C-alpha positions as CSV (number, residue, x, y, z in Angstrom):
1,X,37.9,-10.9,-20.4
2,X,36.9,-8.1,-18.0
3,X,34.5,-6.8,-20.7
4,X,32.8,-10.1,-20.9
5,X,32.3,-10.2,-17.1
6,X,31.0,-6.6,-17.1
7,X,28.5,-7.4,-19.9
8,X,27.3,-10.5,-18.0
9,X,26.9,-8.4,-14.8
10,X,25.0,-5.7,-16.8
11,X,22.8,-8.5,-18.3
12,X,22.0,-9.9,-14.9
13,X,21.2,-6.4,-13.5
14,X,18.9,-5.8,-16.5
15,X,17.1,-9.1,-15.9
16,X,16.7,-8.4,-12.2
17,X,15.5,-4.9,-12.9
18,X,13.0,-6.3,-15.4
19,X,11.7,-8.9,-12.9
20,X,11.4,-6.2,-10.2
21,X,9.4,-3.9,-12.6
22,X,7.2,-6.8,-13.5
23,X,6.4,-7.6,-9.9
24,X,5.7,-3.9,-9.2
25,X,3.5,-3.6,-12.2
26,X,1.5,-6.6,-11.1
27,X,1.0,-5.1,-7.7
28,X,0.0,-1.8,-9.2
29,X,-2.6,-3.5,-11.4
30,X,-4.0,-5.4,-8.3
31,X,-4.2,-2.1,-6.4
32,X,-6.0,-0.5,-9.3
33,X,-8.5,-3.3,-9.3
34,X,-9.2,-2.7,-5.6
35,X,-9.5,1.0,-6.1
36,X,-11.8,0.5,-9.1
37,X,-14.1,-1.8,-7.0
38,X,-14.2,0.7,-4.1
39,X,-15.0,3.6,-6.5
40,X,-17.7,1.6,-8.3
41,X,-19.3,0.6,-5.0
42,X,-19.4,4.3,-3.9
43,X,-20.9,5.4,-7.2
44,X,-23.5,2.7,-6.9
45,X,-24.5,4.0,-3.5
46,X,-24.8,7.5,-4.8
47,X,-26.8,6.4,-7.9
48,X,-29.2,4.3,-5.8
49,X,-29.7,7.1,-3.3
50,X,-28.3,5.1,-0.4
51,X,-26.9,6.9,2.6
52,X,-23.1,7.4,2.6
53,X,-20.8,8.8,5.2
54,X,-18.0,11.4,5.0
55,X,-15.7,8.5,5.4
56,X,-17.1,6.9,2.2
57,X,-16.5,10.1,0.3
58,X,-12.9,10.5,1.6
59,X,-12.2,6.8,0.7
60,X,-13.6,7.3,-2.8
61,X,-11.5,10.4,-3.3
62,X,-8.4,8.6,-2.0
63,X,-9.0,5.7,-4.3
64,X,-9.6,8.0,-7.3
65,X,-6.3,9.8,-6.6
66,X,-4.4,6.5,-6.1
67,X,-5.9,5.1,-9.3
68,X,-4.8,8.2,-11.2
69,X,-1.2,8.0,-10.0
70,X,-0.9,4.3,-10.5
71,X,-2.3,4.7,-14.0
72,X,0.3,7.3,-14.7
73,X,3.0,5.0,-13.3
74,X,2.0,2.2,-15.6
75,X,1.7,4.5,-18.6
76,X,5.1,6.0,-18.0
77,X,6.6,2.5,-17.6
78,X,5.0,1.3,-20.9
79,X,6.2,4.5,-22.6
80,X,9.7,3.9,-21.4
81,X,9.6,0.3,-22.7
82,X,8.5,1.6,-26.1
83,X,11.3,4.2,-26.1
84,X,13.9,1.5,-25.2
85,X,12.7,-0.7,-28.0
86,X,12.8,2.1,-30.5
87,X,16.4,3.0,-29.5
88,X,17.6,-0.6,-30.1
């Protein structure tokens, strides 16, 4: 009986964990879109020869680093999901 309750608790925890990971992944994807748009806007300014400030450069650098780390987070997460499926 206790085993059944423990299994149900584990299942609930796994479901909650999966929901949380899905929410976080969606937020990361949204942040990646914003970073991508900011980087694209900066690149367009540079290509068109428009004036840009040091603040624009710093923002583009920050967006690039953020996008890199968020991409790594998503790829690690998808790799972990594949590993989990292969283990089952």
